[in-house]
C-alpha positions in Angstrom: 82.6 163.6 90.6 83.6 159.9 90.5 81.2 156.9 90.3 81.2 156.5 94.0 81.0 159.6 96.2 83.9 159.8 98.7 82.9 162.0 101.6 86.5 162.4 102.9 87.8 163.3 99.4 85.1 165.9 99.1 86.1 167.5 102.4 89.8 167.6 101.3 88.7 169.3 98.0 86.7 171.8 100.0 89.7 172.6 102.1 91.8 173.1 99.0 89.2 175.4 97.5 89.0 177.5 100.7 92.8 177.8 100.8 93.0 178.9 97.2 90.3 181.4 97.7 91.8 182.8 100.9 95.2 183.1 99.2 93.9 186.1 97.2 95.9 185.0 94.1 92.8 184.0 92.0 91.2 186.2 89.4 87.6 187.0 89.9 86.6 184.4 87.3 88.8 181.7 88.9 87.4 182.5 92.4 83.8 182.3 91.1 84.5 178.9 89.5 86.1 177.6 92.7 83.1 179.0 94.7 80.7 177.1 92.4 82.7 173.9 92.8 82.7 174.4 96.6 78.9 174.9 96.7 78.4 171.7 94.7 80.7 169.8 97.1 78.9 171.2 100.2 75.6 170.1 98.8 76.9 166.6 98.0 78.3 166.3 101.5 75.1 167.5 103.1 73.1 165.0 101.0 75.5 162.2 102.0 75.2 163.1 105.7 71.4 163.1 105.5 71.5 159.7 103.8 73.9 158.3 106.3 71.8 159.6 109.2 68.8 157.9 107.9 70.7 154.6 107.9 71.9 154.8 111.5 70.1 152.8 114.1 70.9 152.8 117.7 70.8 149.5 119.6 69.4 149.9 123.1 69.5 147.3 125.8 66.1 147.0 127.5 65.5 146.2 131.2 65.2 142.5 130.5 68.6 142.5 128.8 67.4 142.1 125.2 68.4 144.5 122.4 65.9 146.8 120.8 66.4 148.7 117.6 65.5 152.4 117.6 65.7 155.0 114.9 68.6 157.4 115.3 67.5 160.8 116.7 70.0 163.5 116.0 68.4 165.7 118.7 69.3 163.2 121.4 72.9 162.8 120.2 74.5 166.2 119.8 78.1 166.6 118.6 80.6 165.2 121.0 78.1 162.7 122.3 79.6 160.6 125.0 81.3 163.6 126.5 79.9 165.7 129.3 76.2 164.8 129.8 75.6 161.4 131.3 72.4 159.5 130.8 70.3 158.9 133.9 70.8 155.4 135.3 68.0 153.6 137.0 68.6 150.2 138.6 66.2 147.9 140.4 65.6 149.0 144.0 67.5 152.3 143.7 66.6 155.9 143.0 67.5 157.7 139.8 71.2 158.6 139.6 72.5 160.9 136.9 76.0 159.7 137.4 77.2 163.3 138.2 77.3 162.9 142.0 80.4 161.8 143.7 
Protein backbone atom coordinates (compact mmCIF):
# COMPACT_ATOMS: atom_id res chain seq x y z
CA UNK A 1 0.00 0.00 0.00
CA UNK A 2 1.02 3.62 -0.41
CA UNK A 3 2.64 5.84 2.21
CA UNK A 4 -0.73 7.25 3.24
CA UNK A 5 -3.65 4.83 3.45
CA UNK A 6 -6.57 5.96 1.33
CA UNK A 7 -9.78 4.40 2.62
CA UNK A 8 -11.78 5.18 -0.53
CA UNK A 9 -9.09 3.67 -2.78
CA UNK A 10 -9.04 0.54 -0.64
CA UNK A 11 -12.82 0.18 -1.04
CA UNK A 12 -12.52 0.59 -4.82
CA UNK A 13 -9.82 -2.08 -4.89
CA UNK A 14 -12.01 -4.39 -2.83
CA UNK A 15 -14.85 -3.94 -5.31
CA UNK A 16 -12.50 -4.81 -8.19
CA UNK A 17 -11.30 -7.90 -6.33
CA UNK A 18 -14.86 -9.08 -5.71
CA UNK A 19 -15.81 -8.49 -9.37
CA UNK A 20 -12.80 -10.43 -10.63
CA UNK A 21 -13.49 -13.31 -8.27
CA UNK A 22 -17.19 -13.39 -9.15
CA UNK A 23 -16.38 -13.46 -12.87
CA UNK A 24 -15.18 -17.04 -12.55
CA UNK A 25 -12.34 -16.36 -14.98
CA UNK A 26 -9.50 -16.62 -12.45
CA UNK A 27 -7.43 -19.73 -11.88
CA UNK A 28 -7.40 -21.15 -8.39
CA UNK A 29 -4.00 -19.60 -7.68
CA UNK A 30 -5.13 -16.20 -8.99
CA UNK A 31 -8.34 -16.36 -6.95
CA UNK A 32 -6.38 -17.26 -3.81
CA UNK A 33 -3.99 -14.36 -4.37
CA UNK A 34 -6.89 -11.93 -4.89
CA UNK A 35 -8.61 -13.30 -1.77
CA UNK A 36 -5.47 -12.68 0.29
CA UNK A 37 -5.24 -9.12 -1.10
CA UNK A 38 -8.91 -8.58 -0.19
CA UNK A 39 -8.45 -9.82 3.36
CA UNK A 40 -5.50 -7.45 3.82
CA UNK A 41 -7.58 -4.53 2.50
CA UNK A 42 -10.52 -5.41 4.76
CA UNK A 43 -8.24 -5.50 7.80
CA UNK A 44 -6.68 -2.16 6.85
CA UNK A 45 -10.14 -0.61 6.36
CA UNK A 46 -11.38 -1.95 9.70
CA UNK A 47 -8.29 -0.58 11.42
CA UNK A 48 -8.81 2.84 9.81
CA UNK A 49 -12.48 2.87 10.87
CA UNK A 50 -11.57 2.03 14.48
CA UNK A 51 -8.91 4.74 14.48
CA UNK A 52 -11.35 7.26 13.04
CA UNK A 53 -14.08 6.32 15.49
CA UNK A 54 -11.73 7.01 18.37
CA UNK A 55 -11.06 10.50 17.03
CA UNK A 56 -14.71 11.48 16.67
CA UNK A 57 -16.14 13.70 19.32
CA UNK A 58 -19.71 14.84 19.47
CA UNK A 59 -20.43 18.39 20.54
CA UNK A 60 -23.54 18.58 22.67
CA UNK A 61 -25.33 21.77 23.64
CA UNK A 62 -26.10 21.85 27.36
CA UNK A 63 -29.19 23.41 28.93
CA UNK A 64 -27.37 26.67 29.58
CA UNK A 65 -26.43 26.92 25.88
CA UNK A 66 -22.75 26.11 26.22
CA UNK A 67 -21.08 23.37 24.21
CA UNK A 68 -19.81 20.23 25.89
CA UNK A 69 -17.48 17.65 24.33
CA UNK A 70 -18.48 14.04 24.72
CA UNK A 71 -16.79 10.91 23.44
CA UNK A 72 -18.46 9.35 20.41
CA UNK A 73 -20.60 6.34 21.31
CA UNK A 74 -21.24 4.11 18.29
CA UNK A 75 -24.09 2.38 20.15
CA UNK A 76 -26.00 5.66 20.32
CA UNK A 77 -25.46 6.52 16.65
CA UNK A 78 -26.49 3.53 14.53
CA UNK A 79 -26.11 3.56 10.76
CA UNK A 80 -28.43 6.05 9.16
CA UNK A 81 -28.35 8.25 12.24
CA UNK A 82 -30.56 11.25 11.80
CA UNK A 83 -33.20 9.19 10.04
CA UNK A 84 -36.15 7.64 11.77
CA UNK A 85 -35.63 7.88 15.52
CA UNK A 86 -35.86 11.32 17.04
CA UNK A 87 -34.27 12.31 20.30
CA UNK A 88 -36.56 13.26 23.15
CA UNK A 89 -36.84 17.00 23.48
CA UNK A 90 -37.38 18.59 26.87
CA UNK A 91 -37.92 22.32 27.13
CA UNK A 92 -38.49 24.38 30.22
CA UNK A 93 -42.07 24.20 31.50
CA UNK A 94 -43.13 21.39 29.20
CA UNK A 95 -43.39 17.63 29.36
CA UNK A 96 -41.15 15.28 27.39
CA UNK A 97 -41.92 15.20 23.69
CA UNK A 98 -40.36 12.56 21.44
CA UNK A 99 -41.21 14.59 18.34
CA UNK A 100 -43.23 11.69 16.91
CA UNK A 101 -46.65 13.04 17.82
CA UNK A 102 -48.56 15.25 15.38
